[in-house]
N, C-alpha and C positions, 0 to 999 in steps of 0.2 A: 504494500500500500504506500502511496505517496505520503510525504510528511506535510505537504501543503494542500489545502483545498483547491480544487480546480476552479471553483466558482466562489469567490468571497461573499457574494450576496446570499447564496443558498447554503454555503458551507459544506458542500458535498465532496467527499473524497472519491477518487477513482480506484478502479481495480480491486473491488471486493470479490475475492475468490472463494469465500465461504459465506454462509448465510449471516445476515447482520440486521441491525435495526437503525432506522433513520429517525432522529428526534425532530419532529416538525410541530412542536407544541410550545415553543418559546414565546415571549412577549411579541416579537416581530411577527410570528405566525398568527397570533391571536388578532392582530390588527390588519392582516393582509392575506386574504384567502388565496389570491393569485400567487403569492410567495409559496404557499403550501403546494399548489399545483406545480409550479416551476421546480421546487425542490424535490417533489415526488418524482417528476419526470427525470431529473438528474440522478436520483437514487436508483431508479430502475435501470437506467442506462449504465450505471456504474456497477451493476450486479452481474456476476458471471452466470452463464447458462448452467442449469442443473442445481442452482441454489435459489434462495429466496431472500427478500428484504421485507422486514416488518416496517410499515409506515405508521408511525405514531403521530396522529394528527390532533390539533388543538380542539378541545371539546366545544369551544364557543361557536364553531362552524357546524356542529351537528354531525350526523353520521356521514362518513365519506362517500357512501354510495350515491348520495344526492348531488355531489359537486366534483368528485375526483375520478370516479371509476370510468365514466365516459371518456374523459381526457386521456387516461392511461390506455384504454382499449383502442382509441383512435391513433395513438402514437406508436403502439407496439403490437407486433404479431408475436404469438408464442408466449403469452403470459396467461396465468390463471389467477383470478382475484378471489380472496377469501376474507370475509369479515371475521376477525378472531374474537374480540371482546372490547368492552370499555375498560380502560385501565383505572387503577385506584385514584389517579390524579385527575380523572375526568376526561381524558383524551380517548381516542378511538384507535384501535389497531387493525390495519388492513395488511394481510400477508399477500405479497405478490410473488408467485412462483414463476421463475424465468426458465423456459425450456432451453436445452442445449442449443447453442448457436453455431 
């Protein structure tokens, strides 16, 4: 994994070769739903095929199926989306399985 984020706005690191979680529930995310979408797209792009990324989205925006899933499905072939649960802090967890590329 790189030491520096590729995108300083979203903070997404590249080259995740194992399953991982992307924290998209900070104060900036609470204030900007488009930032969540942008960071989620970056996170899926950074995830190796055959693994998954857990997208932990801010609870203020509600369930991610309503605003995020269509964006992900439009941007990527070979992904499977799964709503995992609401986390204790109030956020929502979507697991994105990425097929081998």
